[in-house]
LUMVEXPA-138441 format. One line per field, with one value per residue (C-alpha): y, z, x. Coordinates in pm, 1 decimal. Layout:
// residues N
c2 c(Y;...)
c3 c(Z;...)
c1 c(X;...)
END
This chain:
// residues 218
c2 c(10.4;348.8;597.4;979.1;1159.4;1401.4;1761.6;2081.9;2228.0;2023.7;2101.2;1779.5;1832.0;1666.9;1794.6;1758.1;1787.3;1800.1;1734.7;1777.1;2096.3;2345.0;2214.1;2456.4;2212.0;1988.9;2226.8;2466.2;2164.7;2060.1;2435.1;2421.2;2101.4;2239.6;2566.4;2411.7;2164.3;2455.3;2262.3;2426.5;2245.7;2259.5;2233.7;2125.0;2280.9;2246.5;2559.1;2484.4;2431.9;2735.5;2939.6;2815.8;2875.5;3152.1;3235.9;2903.0;2981.1;3304.8;3130.3;2900.6;3183.6;3376.8;3095.6;3083.3;2747.5;2682.3;2672.8;2483.6;2356.8;2012.4;2103.7;2276.6;1966.2;1620.6;1507.1;1181.4;1282.2;935.4;933.8;1298.9;1466.5;1711.1;2038.2;1953.2;1915.9;2236.3;2421.6;2269.1;2364.5;2729.6;2760.9;2668.3;2906.4;3180.7;3117.0;3122.0;3454.6;3622.5;3532.3;3641.0;3285.9;3192.5;2798.5;2648.7;2293.9;2082.7;1755.9;1567.9;1397.2;1032.1;1104.9;967.1;1118.8;1114.3;1121.2;1500.3;1601.7;1701.4;1906.6;2090.7;2145.3;2291.1;2513.6;2670.6;2685.9;2417.5;2123.0;1796.3;1694.8;1354.5;1216.4;958.5;851.0;780.9;793.4;631.9;829.3;811.7;459.5;549.6;429.1;533.7;802.6;531.9;291.6;552.8;663.9;308.3;223.5;532.3;592.2;380.6;595.7;927.4;1037.3;1359.4;1521.2;1277.4;1411.0;1297.1;1272.0;1332.1;1482.1;1765.6;1692.0;1388.7;1338.0;1078.1;718.7;813.6;525.1;752.6;982.2;1268.0;1368.4;1331.5;1077.1;1292.3;1570.3;1358.9;1216.8;1555.7;1598.6;1233.1;1257.2;1581.6;1442.4;1116.7;1335.6;1563.7;1260.1;1195.0;1549.2;1629.8;1971.2;2008.9;2266.4;2391.1;2183.1;2362.7;2279.3;2058.3;1824.4;1497.8;1558.0;1253.2;1360.4;1119.9;827.2;645.9;316.9;376.5;583.3;718.9;1029.8;955.1;1158.9;1413.7)
c3 c(-5.5;-93.8;167.4;146.2;210.5;494.1;412.2;584.9;331.8;385.3;19.0;-188.2;-434.2;-690.8;-784.6;-1133.3;-1157.1;-1458.7;-1450.7;-1679.7;-1865.7;-1998.6;-2355.5;-2645.1;-2802.8;-2517.0;-2244.2;-2458.0;-2575.1;-2197.7;-2120.2;-2427.6;-2269.2;-1912.4;-2014.3;-2143.8;-1871.2;-1617.1;-1438.1;-1234.8;-1237.9;-1078.7;-1309.6;-1175.6;-1407.8;-1488.7;-1476.9;-1810.9;-1999.9;-1840.5;-1951.8;-2292.1;-2324.2;-2085.9;-2278.6;-2203.3;-1817.2;-1860.4;-2034.0;-1744.0;-1510.2;-1710.6;-1697.6;-1324.4;-1274.5;-1018.4;-1098.6;-862.9;-897.8;-1035.9;-1061.2;-1326.5;-1495.7;-1420.2;-1166.4;-981.3;-622.7;-495.1;-774.1;-739.2;-479.5;-249.5;-387.9;-724.9;-634.5;-428.7;-715.7;-958.5;-723.5;-694.2;-1061.3;-1101.6;-835.8;-999.2;-1327.9;-1178.7;-987.1;-1323.7;-1370.1;-1001.2;-898.4;-537.2;-526.4;-211.2;-337.6;-472.4;-655.1;-690.1;-1038.7;-1041.1;-691.5;-563.9;-273.8;-131.7;250.2;221.9;2.1;296.4;452.2;138.1;94.4;457.6;384.4;83.7;237.5;32.2;103.2;-79.5;-293.4;-435.3;-566.2;-464.3;-821.3;-1111.8;-1466.4;-1600.4;-1913.7;-1995.4;-2091.7;-2402.6;-2259.5;-2402.8;-2229.9;-2185.3;-2029.6;-1786.7;-1693.2;-1623.0;-1410.5;-1194.0;-1131.7;-829.0;-667.7;-727.8;-370.2;-172.3;-185.9;-446.8;-617.4;-989.6;-1155.7;-1540.9;-1774.9;-2012.5;-2179.6;-2272.2;-1978.0;-1959.9;-2024.7;-2198.9;-2398.1;-2610.4;-2905.7;-2772.8;-2506.4;-2723.0;-2474.3;-2174.3;-2335.8;-2422.2;-2075.4;-1911.0;-1982.2;-1899.2;-1596.8;-1475.5;-1549.0;-1362.6;-1057.8;-1071.9;-1078.1;-753.5;-629.7;-658.2;-798.6;-968.1;-773.9;-742.9;-521.1;-198.1;93.0;343.2;625.0;466.9;130.3;34.4;-10.2;-273.8;-514.2;-270.6;-438.1;-451.0;-251.7;60.2;255.3;438.7;738.6;662.4)
c1 c(-2.7;141.6;85.7;71.7;401.4;385.1;412.9;359.3;96.5;-217.5;-344.4;-298.4;-12.5;215.7;564.2;692.0;1049.4;1310.3;1677.2;1977.3;1851.3;1808.2;1804.0;1733.1;1488.4;1336.1;1297.8;1077.9;869.0;827.6;716.8;483.8;326.9;309.0;129.5;-184.4;-195.2;-177.6;83.6;378.4;700.7;1054.5;1377.0;1708.2;1951.1;2298.5;2505.7;2719.6;2389.0;2226.3;2531.5;2506.6;2128.7;2026.6;1718.3;1585.5;1628.8;1453.0;1165.9;1146.9;1129.4;880.5;632.1;648.7;837.3;1097.1;1469.7;1710.5;2065.9;2175.1;2534.0;2756.4;2863.9;2707.5;2958.0;2910.4;2987.1;3103.6;3358.4;3465.3;3690.7;3528.3;3686.7;3589.3;3213.6;3239.6;3387.1;3129.8;2835.2;2968.5;3011.4;2652.2;2545.0;2731.3;2553.8;2195.5;2283.6;2304.3;1943.4;1855.8;1799.2;1913.1;1845.6;1739.3;1736.3;2015.8;1965.1;2289.0;2320.9;2188.7;2073.8;2420.6;2578.5;2915.4;2996.9;3070.0;2770.2;2523.4;2791.0;2851.0;2487.0;2444.3;2761.4;2572.9;2236.9;2093.2;1865.9;1918.0;1639.9;1575.8;1244.7;985.7;862.5;1090.6;943.7;1268.3;1208.4;1591.8;1529.3;1314.6;988.4;657.8;446.0;173.8;410.8;535.2;184.1;98.6;395.7;395.1;27.6;13.6;277.8;96.4;16.7;11.5;341.0;498.0;807.0;825.7;1140.1;1191.5;1444.7;1417.8;1758.8;1968.5;2185.1;2486.7;2375.4;2042.5;1906.8;1683.1;1752.3;1525.4;1266.3;946.3;794.7;864.3;683.8;386.5;372.8;312.9;-49.5;-158.7;54.3;-94.7;-463.8;-398.7;-278.7;-580.0;-813.4;-674.5;-708.1;-339.5;-243.2;108.7;304.0;664.2;890.3;984.9;1224.4;1043.1;1133.6;1048.6;1212.3;1407.8;1782.0;1876.5;1754.3;1516.7;1620.7;1997.6;2245.3;2095.2;2229.8;2534.1;2664.1;2922.5)
END
């Protein structure tokens, strides 16, 4: 039995989150799908991509969506020295400051945490943000297959992971199915009384991949 996740806000909510962008093709397509669905989402962006396509970041913000930090590059924390992860994070935060964005959430690439990740997050005033529902869209699954698989996990406070760009290891050529997923996912959530909202810091937010690396003490 899937139970509702405890959140401070009592209004039923669902959080759509997108990693690895911005992308000059796929992020606008995702935004174009969110708009008619009247759904608000959160984008965990890479600084190097935000620097390459700043107009996409501005479009995300103009549409009222949240922008949080994923990193500058796509570093795997357990395989990287602490000083490199810190420098990577600081580079990403500097890029986002140009857009007036001061992130409060940090999602580590692949949801992998090193022993030092939590301490680095605290030092930069960030909360680690994982997810509770994985679309596995990077595998190239159809929108129909993804909705069918994740529908039982759509509960109050669920955090859905998807990708608006092709990250390392992606088994697909594009993000068409992620774009197609948005409307049926939003509709499925609303039939359960869940309204898509921006992800905000909260006490029960999982810090990492719930099926993989868990938070380790700094």
